[in-house]
C-alpha positions in Angstrom: 0.4 -69.4 8.1 0.3 -66.1 6.2 -3.2 -64.7 5.8 -4.5 -65.9 2.3 -7.6 -65.0 0.6 -10.2 -67.6 0.0 -13.5 -67.5 -2.0 -16.4 -69.0 -0.1 -19.7 -70.0 -1.7 -22.4 -70.3 0.9 -26.0 -70.9 1.2 -27.9 -68.5 3.5 -28.4 -69.5 7.1 -32.2 -69.6 6.8 -32.3 -71.3 3.4 -31.8 -74.9 2.0 -28.4 -76.4 2.7 -26.6 -77.6 -0.4 -23.3 -79.3 -1.0 -22.1 -78.7 -4.5 -18.6 -79.0 -5.9 -18.4 -81.5 -8.8 -21.5 -83.3 -7.6 -23.9 -80.6 -8.1 -26.9 -79.4 -5.9 -28.8 -82.7 -6.0 -29.0 -82.8 -2.1 -31.2 -80.1 -0.8 -32.1 -80.2 2.8 -34.6 -77.8 4.8 -37.3 -76.0 2.8 -37.2 -78.3 -0.2 -35.8 -78.1 -3.9 -38.8 -75.9 -4.7 -37.1 -73.2 -2.7 -35.4 -70.4 -4.5 -31.7 -71.2 -4.7 -29.6 -68.3 -3.3 -26.1 -68.6 -2.7 -23.7 -65.8 -1.6 -19.9 -65.3 -2.7 -17.7 -63.9 -0.1 -14.0 -63.3 0.2 -12.3 -64.0 3.5 -8.8 -63.8 4.8 -7.7 -67.1 6.4 -4.6 -67.5 8.5 -4.9 -70.8 10.1 -5.5 -74.5 9.0 -8.2 -74.7 11.8 -10.3 -72.0 9.9 -9.9 -73.8 6.7 -11.2 -77.1 8.4 -14.0 -75.2 10.1 -15.1 -73.9 6.7 -14.8 -77.3 5.1 -16.9 -79.0 7.7 -19.7 -76.2 7.5 -22.7 -77.8 5.9 -23.7 -74.4 4.5 -20.4 -73.9 2.6 -20.9 -75.2 -1.0 -17.4 -74.4 -2.3 -14.1 -73.2 -0.8 -11.2 -72.1 -2.9 -8.1 -70.0 -2.5 -8.3 -66.8 -4.7 -6.1 -67.3 -7.7 -4.6 -64.9 -10.2 -6.5 -64.6 -13.5 -5.3 -63.3 -17.0 -7.2 -62.6 -20.0 -6.7 -65.1 -22.8 -4.3 -62.4 -24.6 -5.0 -62.4 -28.3 -2.5 -64.2 -30.4 -2.1 -60.9 -32.2 -3.7 -57.5 -32.5 -4.6 -55.7 -35.6 -3.8 -58.8 -37.6 -4.3 -58.8 -41.4 -8.1 -59.7 -42.1 -9.4 -60.4 -45.5 -11.7 -57.6 -46.9 -15.2 -58.2 -45.5 -18.2 -57.1 -47.4 -21.5 -56.6 -45.6 -20.5 -58.5 -42.5 -17.6 -60.1 -40.9 -16.7 -63.6 -42.0 -17.6 -64.7 -38.6 -21.2 -63.5 -38.9 -21.5 -65.6 -42.2 -19.8 -68.7 -40.7 -22.2 -69.1 -37.8 -25.3 -68.5 -39.9 -26.2 -65.3 -38.1 -26.9 -63.5 -41.4 -29.7 -65.8 -42.3 -31.2 -66.4 -38.9 -34.7 -65.1 -38.2 -33.7 -64.5 -34.6 -31.7 -61.4 -33.3 -31.4 -61.8 -29.5 -34.6 -59.9 -28.7 -35.6 -60.3 -25.0 -32.3 -61.9 -24.0 -29.8 -60.5 -21.4 -26.2 -61.2 -22.0 -23.2 -60.7 -19.6 -19.6 -60.0 -20.7 -17.1 -60.5 -18.0 -14.0 -59.1 -19.3 -11.8 -55.9 -19.2 -14.9 -53.6 -19.4 -16.5 -51.7 -22.4 -16.2 -48.4 -24.2 -19.9 -47.7 -23.9 -19.4 -44.6 -26.0 -18.7 -46.7 -29.2 -21.2 -46.3 -31.9 -21.4 -50.1 -32.0 -23.3 -50.0 -28.6 -25.8 -47.3 -29.5 -29.2 -48.0 -28.3 -28.1 -50.8 -25.9 -28.9 -50.6 -22.3 -25.5 -51.3 -20.7 -25.2 -52.0 -16.9 -21.6 -51.9 -15.7 -20.1 -53.3 -12.6 -16.3 -52.9 -11.6 -14.8 -55.9 -9.9 -11.2 -54.6 -10.2 -11.1 -51.2 -8.4 -9.9 -49.6 -11.6 -13.4 -48.0 -12.3 -15.8 -48.4 -15.4 -14.5 -48.3 -18.9 -12.0 -50.3 -20.9 -8.3 -49.4 -20.6 -7.3 -52.6 -22.5 -9.8 -52.9 -25.5 -10.3 -56.7 -25.1 -13.8 -56.4 -23.5 -14.9 -53.9 -26.1 -13.9 -56.1 -28.9 -15.8 -59.2 -27.3 -18.9 -57.1 -26.7 -19.0 -56.0 -30.3 -19.0 -59.4 -31.7 -21.8 -60.5 -29.3 -24.2 -57.6 -29.8 -22.5 -54.8 -31.7 -24.4 -52.7 -34.1 -23.2 -52.2 -37.8 -20.0 -49.9 -38.0 -19.4 -48.1 -41.3 -21.8 -50.6 -43.0 -20.2 -53.6 -41.7 -22.1 -56.0 -39.4 -19.9 -57.2 -36.6 -22.5 -58.3 -34.1 -24.1 -61.8 -34.0 -27.2 -60.8 -31.9 -27.9 -57.3 -32.9 -31.1 -56.8 -31.0 -29.9 -57.6 -27.6 -31.3 -54.7 -25.7 -29.7 -55.2 -22.3 -25.9 -56.1 -21.7 -24.2 -56.7 -18.5 -20.6 -55.7 -18.3 -18.6 -57.0 -15.5 -15.3 -55.6 -15.4 -13.1 -58.5 -13.8 -9.8 -57.7 -15.5 -7.9 -54.4 -15.3 -6.0 -52.6 -18.0 -3.1 -54.9 -17.9 -5.4 -58.0 -18.3 -5.0 -59.1 -14.6 -7.7 -60.1 -12.2 -8.5 -62.8 -9.4 -11.0 -65.6 -9.1 -12.7 -63.8 -6.3 -13.6 -61.0 -8.6 -14.9 -63.4 -11.3 -16.9 -65.5 -8.9 -18.6 -62.4 -7.5 -19.2 -61.2 -11.0 -20.8 -64.5 -12.0 -23.2 -64.2 -9.0 -23.9 -60.5 -10.0 -24.8 -61.5 -13.5 -27.1 -64.3 -12.4 -28.8 -61.9 -10.0 -29.2 -59.3 -12.8 -31.0 -62.0 -15.0 -28.2 -63.0 -17.4 -29.3 -65.6 -19.9 -25.7 -65.8 -21.4 -22.5 -65.3 -19.4 -19.2 -65.0 -21.6 -15.8 -65.2 -20.3 -12.4 -64.9 -22.3 -10.1 -65.5 -19.4 -8.2 -68.1 -17.5 -6.4 -69.0 -14.2 -2.9 -67.8 -14.1 -1.3 -71.1 -12.6 2.3 -70.1 -13.2 1.6 -66.8 -11.7 0.5 -68.3 -8.4 3.5 -70.6 -8.2 5.8 -67.6 -8.6 3.8 -65.7 -5.9 4.3 -68.6 -3.6 8.0 -68.9 -4.3 8.4 -65.2 -3.5 6.6 -65.9 -0.2 9.4 -68.3 0.5 7.9 -71.7 -0.6 10.2 -74.1 -2.2 9.4 -74.7 -5.8 8.1 -78.3 -5.3 5.9 -77.1 -2.5 4.7 -74.1 -4.4 3.8 -76.1 -7.2 1.8 -78.5 -5.1 0.0 -75.7 -3.2 -0.9 -74.1 -6.5 -2.2 -77.4 -7.9 -4.5 -77.7 -4.9 -5.9 -74.3 -5.5 -6.2 -75.0 -9.1 -8.4 -78.0 -8.3 -10.5 -76.2 -5.8 -11.2 -73.3 -8.3 -12.3 -75.8 -10.9 -14.8 -77.1 -8.2 -15.8 -73.4 -7.5 -16.6 -72.6 -11.2 -18.5 -75.9 -11.5 -20.7 -74.9 -8.5 -21.3 -71.6 -9.9 -22.4 -73.1 -13.3 -24.5 -75.6 -11.4 -26.1 -72.6 -9.7 -27.0 -71.1 -13.0 -28.5 -74.5 -14.1 -30.6 -74.9 -11.0 -31.8 -71.3 -10.9 -32.8 -71.6 -14.5 -34.9 -74.8 -13.8 -36.8 -73.0 -11.1 -37.3 -69.6 -12.9 -37.8 -70.9 -16.5 -35.2 -68.4 -17.6 -32.1 -70.3 -17.8 -28.5 -69.1 -18.0 -25.5 -70.8 -19.6 -21.8 -70.0 -18.9 -19.5 -69.9 -21.8 -15.6 -69.5 -21.6 -12.7 -69.7 -23.9 -10.5 -72.8 -24.0 -7.4 -70.8 -24.1 -4.4 -69.8 -26.4 -1.5 -71.8 -24.9 -1.1 -74.4 -27.7 1.7 -74.0 -30.5 0.6 -76.3 -33.2 2.4 -74.2 -35.6 5.7 -75.0 -34.1 5.0 -78.7 -33.5 1.7 -80.5 -34.0 2.2 -82.1 -30.5 2.5 -78.9 -28.8 -1.1 -78.8 -27.6 -2.7 -78.6 -24.1 -6.1 -79.2 -22.9 -8.9 -76.6 -22.1 -7.8 -74.2 -19.1 -10.1 -73.1 -16.3 -12.6 -71.8 -15.8 -13.6 -73.4 -19.2 -12.4 -76.8 -17.9 -15.1 -76.7 -15.0 -18.1 -79.1 -15.3 -21.1 -77.3 -16.8 -19.2 -74.4 -18.4 -19.4 -74.6 -22.2 -15.7 -74.4 -23.5 -15.0 -72.9 -26.9 -12.2 -73.5 -29.3 -11.1 -71.2 -32.3 -11.3 -72.0 -36.0 -9.7 -70.0 -38.9 -10.1 -70.1 -42.6 -7.7 -71.9 -45.1 -7.8 -72.6 -48.8 -9.2 -76.0 -48.1 -11.7 -75.2 -45.4 -11.9 -74.3 -41.7 -8.9 -75.3 -39.7 -8.1 -75.4 -35.9 -6.1 -72.3 -35.0 -2.6 -73.1 -34.0 -3.1 -71.5 -30.6 -6.3 -73.0 -29.7 -6.4 -75.5 -26.7 -7.6 -78.9 -27.4 -10.9 -80.6 -26.0 -13.5 -77.8 -26.3 -17.1 -78.6 -26.3 -17.8 -76.4 -29.5 -15.8 -74.0 -31.7 -16.3 -70.6 -33.2 -14.5 -68.2 -35.6 -11.4 -67.0 -33.9 -8.8 -65.8 -36.6 -8.9 -62.3 -38.3 -12.0 -61.2 -36.4 -12.9 -57.6 -36.9 -14.8 -55.9 -34.2 -15.1 -52.8 -32.0 -12.1 -51.0 -31.1 -11.9 -49.0 -27.7 -11.8 -45.4 -28.7 -13.8 -45.9 -32.0 -13.5 -47.8 -35.2 -12.6 -51.5 -35.7 -9.7 -53.8 -35.1 -9.0 -57.3 -36.0 -7.8 -60.0 -33.4 -7.1 -63.7 -33.1 -7.8 -66.0 -30.2 -10.3 -68.3 -28.6 -11.3 -65.0 -26.9 -12.6 -64.0 -30.3 -14.3 -67.4 -30.8 -16.2 -67.2 -27.4 -18.3 -64.2 -28.2 -19.4 -65.8 -31.4 -20.7 -68.7 -29.4 -22.2 -66.3 -26.8 -24.0 -64.3 -29.5 -25.3 -67.6 -31.1 -26.4 -68.5 -27.6 -28.5 -65.3 -27.4 -30.2 -66.3 -30.7 -31.1 -69.9 -29.4 -32.4 -68.2 -26.2 -34.5 -65.8 -28.4 -35.9 -68.8 -30.4 -37.0 -70.7 -27.1 -38.5 -67.4 -25.9 -40.5 -67.0 -29.0 -41.6 -70.6 -29.3 -42.2 -71.6 -25.8 -42.4 -68.6 -23.7 -39.4 -69.7 -21.5 -35.9 -70.8 -21.5 -35.3 -74.2 -20.4 -31.9 -74.9 -19.3 -31.6 -78.4 -20.7 -33.1 -77.4 -24.1 -31.0 -74.2 -24.2 -27.7 -76.0 -23.6 -28.3 -78.9 -25.7 -29.5 -77.0 -28.7 -26.5 -74.6 -28.5 -23.9 -77.5 -28.2 -25.7 -79.6 -30.7 -25.7 -76.8 -33.3 -22.0 -77.3 -34.1 -21.4 -78.7 -37.4 -18.4 -80.2 -39.3 -19.6 -79.0 -42.7 -16.8 -76.8 -44.2 -14.0 -78.2 -41.9 -10.8 -79.3 -43.6 -10.6 -83.0 -43.0 -9.5 -84.7 -40.9 -10.0 -82.8 -37.6 -10.4 -84.8 -34.5 -13.4 -84.2 -32.4 -11.1 -83.4 -29.5 -9.8 -80.4 -31.3 -13.2 -78.9 -32.3 -15.9 -80.4 -30.2 -19.2 -80.6 -32.1 -17.8 -78.3 -34.7 -18.6 -74.6 -35.9 -21.4 -73.2 -33.7 -24.5 -72.4 -35.9 -27.4 -70.0 -35.3 -31.0 -71.3 -35.5 -32.5 -71.0 -39.0 -36.2 -71.4 -38.3 
């Protein structure tokens, strides 16, 4: 067989042995569950079925998945028309960030996207730690990552509040997508591990697996279409398990350190309800993985908030995702639509909930953190009827006391 890149998630040789996948890290042999959980992400070129079988049988391998192409969840439109905002964007008001006593102090957030324009005035005073997983170098040649970061922790621009958690002092920017919005699951897996090692409490991703792209790549390698589709599906399933394992790692580390992390990802923009109400698909990976908080997009209408036509179905929670103004790479502001825009609203609110837990208990319990964030969603203001499957718990809400 042709050499193929695989992502391998391992426990160290001298540490506890864990088998993850969809089942989690409940089984720990060796030094006991109290031991610090350390897993390593590596990328290996595999050229034989025997090598795959050897890794599959290795008790130290938690997860094994072929590297698959990634694409950012391309905004449904850029520079869309947005209603005139006053002191803050409509998203800041919709999630209640303007009235929350919490501001993200003491919380570390990670944005895994196309990078950031760290010279933008919206990020003045924020300690920005960058890591490039694309080979393109630091910075943002696309603009998507800068826009997402602005929504999470951006400072006011020209008197307009764009950021949900304005007092986040440290931001981790993992560049996992290049200027064209392309990347690979080996890069995002390494970036998640990096963010956890750096102490991220919130990890935000607005990207998805490019399943059609993998099918096409296999066809170009000579695979018949039916076989290419089946092989891609196997890889798709394996990558869902990989992301579930990484999410479980975040949970387990948080339980041991009292400084939990949550992984938040966009549901995707592939639905086309505007053309036909039945043209909708379910949440796409990595948001589809167990443990990852998936985010749908809501927009305004004359009779209340409605599901965005493009928003994929079955998210856990929703956020503002239509006509969202935030930082533009190169300076100024721009408006975009997408579950990519809804996700940083949820990530910003997550930083506020983490801030509340720190201020009231002195630590961040994973179970309390995740539960309070997801349970904050509310249906007030939604245009009825909207099925739970389309919005999850509803519009995410910041803590108010």
